Backbone as XML, in Angstrom:
<?xml version="1.0"?>
<chain id="A" units="angstrom">
  <residue number="1" name="MET">
    <atom name="N" x="-20.330" y="15.325" z="-1.418"/>
    <atom name="CA" x="-20.290" y="13.875" z="-1.286"/>
    <atom name="C" x="-19.508" y="13.507" z="-0.020"/>
  </residue>
  <residue number="2" name="LYS">
    <atom name="N" x="-20.055" y="12.651" z="0.775"/>
    <atom name="CA" x="-19.426" y="12.224" z="2.021"/>
    <atom name="C" x="-18.307" y="11.227" z="1.733"/>
  </residue>
  <residue number="3" name="GLU">
    <atom name="N" x="-17.209" y="11.399" z="2.465"/>
    <atom name="CA" x="-16.069" y="10.494" z="2.319"/>
    <atom name="C" x="-16.432" y="9.112" z="2.858"/>
  </residue>
  <residue number="4" name="GLN">
    <atom name="N" x="-15.867" y="8.065" z="2.256"/>
    <atom name="CA" x="-16.199" y="6.694" z="2.638"/>
    <atom name="C" x="-15.567" y="6.275" z="3.960"/>
  </residue>
  <residue number="5" name="PHE">
    <atom name="N" x="-14.349" y="6.765" z="4.252"/>
    <atom name="CA" x="-13.623" y="6.322" z="5.434"/>
    <atom name="C" x="-13.189" y="7.498" z="6.307"/>
  </residue>
  <residue number="6" name="THR">
    <atom name="N" x="-13.056" y="7.217" z="7.607"/>
    <atom name="CA" x="-12.477" y="8.171" z="8.550"/>
    <atom name="C" x="-11.362" y="7.469" z="9.305"/>
  </residue>
  <residue number="7" name="ALA">
    <atom name="N" x="-10.166" y="8.065" z="9.260"/>
    <atom name="CA" x="-9.007" y="7.536" z="9.979"/>
    <atom name="C" x="-8.752" y="8.404" z="11.198"/>
  </residue>
  <residue number="8" name="SER">
    <atom name="N" x="-8.488" y="7.766" z="12.322"/>
    <atom name="CA" x="-8.170" y="8.483" z="13.556"/>
    <atom name="C" x="-6.915" y="7.884" z="14.168"/>
  </residue>
  <residue number="9" name="VAL">
    <atom name="N" x="-6.062" y="8.764" z="14.702"/>
    <atom name="CA" x="-4.825" y="8.348" z="15.359"/>
    <atom name="C" x="-4.895" y="8.819" z="16.805"/>
  </residue>
  <residue number="10" name="TYR">
    <atom name="N" x="-4.498" y="7.934" z="17.716"/>
    <atom name="CA" x="-4.582" y="8.207" z="19.153"/>
    <atom name="C" x="-3.211" y="8.065" z="19.799"/>
  </residue>
  <residue number="11" name="CYS">
    <atom name="N" x="-2.956" y="8.920" z="20.774"/>
    <atom name="CA" x="-1.793" y="8.793" z="21.646"/>
    <atom name="C" x="-2.356" y="8.451" z="23.012"/>
  </residue>
  <residue number="12" name="LYS">
    <atom name="N" x="-2.101" y="7.218" z="23.442"/>
    <atom name="CA" x="-2.758" y="6.659" z="24.619"/>
    <atom name="C" x="-4.262" y="6.704" z="24.356"/>
  </residue>
  <residue number="13" name="GLU">
    <atom name="N" x="-5.035" y="7.504" z="25.066"/>
    <atom name="CA" x="-6.485" y="7.565" z="24.832"/>
    <atom name="C" x="-6.920" y="8.858" z="24.143"/>
  </residue>
  <residue number="14" name="GLU">
    <atom name="N" x="-5.971" y="9.764" z="23.878"/>
    <atom name="CA" x="-6.303" y="11.059" z="23.289"/>
    <atom name="C" x="-6.201" y="11.016" z="21.769"/>
  </residue>
  <residue number="15" name="LYS">
    <atom name="N" x="-7.258" y="11.453" z="21.086"/>
    <atom name="CA" x="-7.235" y="11.520" z="19.627"/>
    <atom name="C" x="-6.335" y="12.682" z="19.228"/>
  </residue>
  <residue number="16" name="ILE">
    <atom name="N" x="-5.306" y="12.395" z="18.418"/>
    <atom name="CA" x="-4.360" y="13.440" z="18.039"/>
    <atom name="C" x="-4.483" y="13.861" z="16.577"/>
  </residue>
  <residue number="17" name="ALA">
    <atom name="N" x="-5.173" y="13.072" z="15.754"/>
    <atom name="CA" x="-5.329" y="13.428" z="14.347"/>
    <atom name="C" x="-6.490" y="12.656" z="13.733"/>
  </residue>
  <residue number="18" name="THR">
    <atom name="N" x="-7.153" y="13.299" z="12.779"/>
    <atom name="CA" x="-8.259" y="12.672" z="12.047"/>
    <atom name="C" x="-8.178" y="13.100" z="10.590"/>
  </residue>
  <residue number="19" name="GLN">
    <atom name="N" x="-8.469" y="12.162" z="9.704"/>
    <atom name="CA" x="-8.464" y="12.438" z="8.268"/>
    <atom name="C" x="-9.570" y="11.611" z="7.623"/>
  </residue>
  <residue number="20" name="THR">
    <atom name="N" x="-10.231" y="12.159" z="6.618"/>
    <atom name="CA" x="-11.244" y="11.410" z="5.884"/>
    <atom name="C" x="-10.811" y="11.251" z="4.435"/>
  </residue>
  <residue number="21" name="GLY">
    <atom name="N" x="-11.358" y="10.237" z="3.772"/>
    <atom name="CA" x="-11.037" y="10.019" z="2.372"/>
    <atom name="C" x="-11.711" y="8.774" z="1.844"/>
  </residue>
  <residue number="22" name="ASN">
    <atom name="N" x="-11.500" y="8.528" z="0.562"/>
    <atom name="CA" x="-12.093" y="7.367" z="-0.096"/>
    <atom name="C" x="-11.080" y="6.269" z="-0.404"/>
  </residue>
  <residue number="23" name="ASP">
    <atom name="N" x="-9.790" y="6.559" z="-0.252"/>
    <atom name="CA" x="-8.731" y="5.599" z="-0.564"/>
    <atom name="C" x="-8.182" y="5.013" z="0.735"/>
  </residue>
  <residue number="24" name="LEU">
    <atom name="N" x="-8.501" y="3.760" z="0.986"/>
    <atom name="CA" x="-8.115" y="3.088" z="2.224"/>
    <atom name="C" x="-6.597" y="3.051" z="2.401"/>
  </residue>
  <residue number="25" name="GLU">
    <atom name="N" x="-5.861" y="2.739" z="1.353"/>
    <atom name="CA" x="-4.398" y="2.639" z="1.446"/>
    <atom name="C" x="-3.761" y="3.993" z="1.729"/>
  </residue>
  <residue number="26" name="LYS">
    <atom name="N" x="-4.263" y="5.056" z="1.118"/>
    <atom name="CA" x="-3.724" y="6.396" z="1.385"/>
    <atom name="C" x="-3.987" y="6.806" z="2.823"/>
  </residue>
  <residue number="27" name="LEU">
    <atom name="N" x="-5.151" y="6.476" z="3.349"/>
    <atom name="CA" x="-5.456" y="6.799" z="4.742"/>
    <atom name="C" x="-4.570" y="6.002" z="5.690"/>
  </residue>
  <residue number="28" name="TYR">
    <atom name="N" x="-4.307" y="4.751" z="5.381"/>
    <atom name="CA" x="-3.437" y="3.937" z="6.226"/>
    <atom name="C" x="-2.018" y="4.514" z="6.226"/>
  </residue>
  <residue number="29" name="THR">
    <atom name="N" x="-1.527" y="4.889" z="5.060"/>
    <atom name="CA" x="-0.206" y="5.515" z="4.969"/>
    <atom name="C" x="-0.181" y="6.818" z="5.751"/>
  </residue>
  <residue number="30" name="TRP">
    <atom name="N" x="-1.236" y="7.608" z="5.645"/>
    <atom name="CA" x="-1.325" y="8.865" z="6.399"/>
    <atom name="C" x="-1.235" y="8.587" z="7.898"/>
  </residue>
  <residue number="31" name="MET">
    <atom name="N" x="-1.947" y="7.554" z="8.374"/>
    <atom name="CA" x="-1.896" y="7.222" z="9.804"/>
    <atom name="C" x="-0.471" y="6.895" z="10.231"/>
  </residue>
  <residue number="32" name="LEU">
    <atom name="N" x="0.233" y="6.109" z="9.434"/>
    <atom name="CA" x="1.600" y="5.721" z="9.784"/>
    <atom name="C" x="2.535" y="6.925" z="9.830"/>
  </residue>
  <residue number="33" name="THR">
    <atom name="N" x="2.313" y="7.922" z="8.975"/>
    <atom name="CA" x="3.167" y="9.112" z="8.997"/>
    <atom name="C" x="2.932" y="9.954" z="10.242"/>
  </residue>
  <residue number="34" name="GLN">
    <atom name="N" x="1.793" y="9.824" z="10.873"/>
    <atom name="CA" x="1.508" y="10.577" z="12.093"/>
    <atom name="C" x="2.336" y="10.084" z="13.274"/>
  </residue>
  <residue number="35" name="VAL">
    <atom name="N" x="2.914" y="8.901" z="13.158"/>
    <atom name="CA" x="3.709" y="8.301" z="14.230"/>
    <atom name="C" x="5.106" y="8.912" z="14.297"/>
  </residue>
  <residue number="36" name="ASN">
    <atom name="N" x="5.620" y="9.416" z="13.188"/>
    <atom name="CA" x="6.995" y="9.922" z="13.120"/>
    <atom name="C" x="7.301" y="10.880" z="14.260"/>
  </residue>
  <residue number="37" name="GLY">
    <atom name="N" x="8.375" y="10.595" z="14.987"/>
    <atom name="CA" x="8.822" y="11.460" z="16.066"/>
    <atom name="C" x="8.073" y="11.288" z="17.368"/>
  </residue>
  <residue number="38" name="ASN">
    <atom name="N" x="7.113" y="10.390" z="17.409"/>
    <atom name="CA" x="6.338" y="10.187" z="18.630"/>
    <atom name="C" x="6.791" y="8.887" z="19.285"/>
  </residue>
  <residue number="39" name="PHE">
    <atom name="N" x="7.168" y="8.963" z="20.553"/>
    <atom name="CA" x="7.728" y="7.799" z="21.239"/>
    <atom name="C" x="6.763" y="7.173" z="22.235"/>
  </residue>
  <residue number="40" name="TYR">
    <atom name="N" x="5.516" y="7.548" z="22.182"/>
    <atom name="CA" x="4.518" y="7.019" z="23.107"/>
    <atom name="C" x="3.725" y="5.909" z="22.433"/>
  </residue>
  <residue number="41" name="ASP">
    <atom name="N" x="2.785" y="5.338" z="23.171"/>
    <atom name="CA" x="1.900" y="4.304" z="22.638"/>
    <atom name="C" x="0.930" y="4.957" z="21.655"/>
  </residue>
  <residue number="42" name="ILE">
    <atom name="N" x="1.095" y="4.673" z="20.380"/>
    <atom name="CA" x="0.274" y="5.262" z="19.324"/>
    <atom name="C" x="-0.525" y="4.149" z="18.663"/>
  </residue>
  <residue number="43" name="HIS">
    <atom name="N" x="-1.796" y="4.395" z="18.427"/>
    <atom name="CA" x="-2.606" y="3.437" z="17.682"/>
    <atom name="C" x="-3.621" y="4.199" z="16.841"/>
  </residue>
  <residue number="44" name="GLY">
    <atom name="N" x="-4.162" y="3.507" z="15.864"/>
    <atom name="CA" x="-5.118" y="4.153" z="14.980"/>
    <atom name="C" x="-6.084" y="3.160" z="14.383"/>
  </residue>
  <residue number="45" name="GLU">
    <atom name="N" x="-7.133" y="3.723" z="13.792"/>
    <atom name="CA" x="-8.148" y="2.885" z="13.156"/>
    <atom name="C" x="-8.782" y="3.638" z="12.003"/>
  </residue>
  <residue number="46" name="ILE">
    <atom name="N" x="-9.233" y="2.873" z="11.034"/>
    <atom name="CA" x="-9.992" y="3.430" z="9.921"/>
    <atom name="C" x="-11.382" y="2.830" z="9.987"/>
  </residue>
  <residue number="47" name="ILE">
    <atom name="N" x="-12.377" y="3.697" z="9.963"/>
    <atom name="CA" x="-13.775" y="3.282" z="10.069"/>
    <atom name="C" x="-14.477" y="3.519" z="8.739"/>
  </residue>
  <residue number="48" name="ASP">
    <atom name="N" x="-15.269" y="2.537" z="8.307"/>
    <atom name="CA" x="-16.144" y="2.696" z="7.149"/>
    <atom name="C" x="-17.341" y="3.521" z="7.612"/>
  </residue>
  <residue number="49" name="ASN">
    <atom name="N" x="-17.518" y="4.691" z="7.043"/>
    <atom name="CA" x="-18.564" y="5.601" z="7.510"/>
    <atom name="C" x="-19.980" y="5.089" z="7.260"/>
  </residue>
  <residue number="50" name="GLN">
    <atom name="N" x="-20.154" y="4.208" z="6.280"/>
    <atom name="CA" x="-21.488" y="3.667" z="6.007"/>
    <atom name="C" x="-21.901" y="2.627" z="7.032"/>
  </residue>
  <residue number="51" name="SER">
    <atom name="N" x="-20.988" y="1.711" z="7.347"/>
    <atom name="CA" x="-21.325" y="0.610" z="8.254"/>
    <atom name="C" x="-20.869" y="0.862" z="9.690"/>
  </residue>
  <residue number="52" name="ASN">
    <atom name="N" x="-20.048" y="1.900" z="9.897"/>
    <atom name="CA" x="-19.450" y="2.204" z="11.206"/>
    <atom name="C" x="-18.575" y="1.070" z="11.727"/>
  </residue>
  <residue number="53" name="GLU">
    <atom name="N" x="-18.063" y="0.231" z="10.842"/>
    <atom name="CA" x="-17.178" y="-0.863" z="11.232"/>
    <atom name="C" x="-15.723" y="-0.456" z="11.051"/>
  </residue>
  <residue number="54" name="ILE">
    <atom name="N" x="-14.862" y="-0.947" z="11.943"/>
    <atom name="CA" x="-13.427" y="-0.723" z="11.813"/>
    <atom name="C" x="-12.910" y="-1.654" z="10.722"/>
  </residue>
  <residue number="55" name="VAL">
    <atom name="N" x="-12.263" y="-1.080" z="9.704"/>
    <atom name="CA" x="-11.783" y="-1.881" z="8.580"/>
    <atom name="C" x="-10.269" y="-2.048" z="8.576"/>
  </residue>
  <residue number="56" name="ARG">
    <atom name="N" x="-9.550" y="-1.231" z="9.372"/>
    <atom name="CA" x="-8.086" y="-1.346" z="9.434"/>
    <atom name="C" x="-7.591" y="-0.714" z="10.726"/>
  </residue>
  <residue number="57" name="THR">
    <atom name="N" x="-6.565" y="-1.302" z="11.325"/>
    <atom name="CA" x="-5.995" y="-0.770" z="12.563"/>
    <atom name="C" x="-4.475" y="-0.871" z="12.522"/>
  </residue>
  <residue number="58" name="PHE">
    <atom name="N" x="-3.824" y="-0.145" z="13.419"/>
    <atom name="CA" x="-2.400" y="-0.327" z="13.654"/>
    <atom name="C" x="-2.090" y="0.073" z="15.087"/>
  </residue>
  <residue number="59" name="ARG">
    <atom name="N" x="-0.958" y="-0.408" z="15.595"/>
    <atom name="CA" x="-0.503" y="-0.062" z="16.946"/>
    <atom name="C" x="1.018" y="-0.007" z="16.930"/>
  </residue>
  <residue number="60" name="LYS">
    <atom name="N" x="1.561" y="1.052" z="17.538"/>
    <atom name="CA" x="3.003" y="1.188" z="17.728"/>
    <atom name="C" x="3.244" y="1.311" z="19.219"/>
  </residue>
  <residue number="61" name="ALA">
    <atom name="N" x="3.921" y="0.344" z="19.788"/>
    <atom name="CA" x="4.200" y="0.359" z="21.226"/>
    <atom name="C" x="5.346" y="1.317" z="21.515"/>
  </residue>
  <residue number="62" name="SER">
    <atom name="N" x="5.334" y="1.886" z="22.698"/>
    <atom name="CA" x="6.403" y="2.798" z="23.099"/>
    <atom name="C" x="7.711" y="2.036" z="23.240"/>
  </residue>
  <residue number="63" name="MET">
    <atom name="N" x="8.810" y="2.741" z="22.976"/>
    <atom name="CA" x="10.136" y="2.133" z="23.107"/>
    <atom name="C" x="10.564" y="2.208" z="24.560"/>
  </residue>
  <residue number="64" name="GLU">
    <atom name="N" x="10.976" y="1.084" z="25.105"/>
    <atom name="CA" x="11.405" y="1.064" z="26.509"/>
    <atom name="C" x="12.790" y="0.509" z="26.623"/>
  </residue>
</chain>
């Protein structure tokens, strides 16, 4: 069975992590944990695999 969502985390323009699952909140929490210890511009998105639409995003700006 194909997972409903795909979460991807990026550092600047480079994809640094990807996870799939059916629980939107768990994937969002997973994305936020990928930020720990990273001081660069990090952002992420969760895509609904059926519609290919972005259903959730986040952005963490670098500390200056």
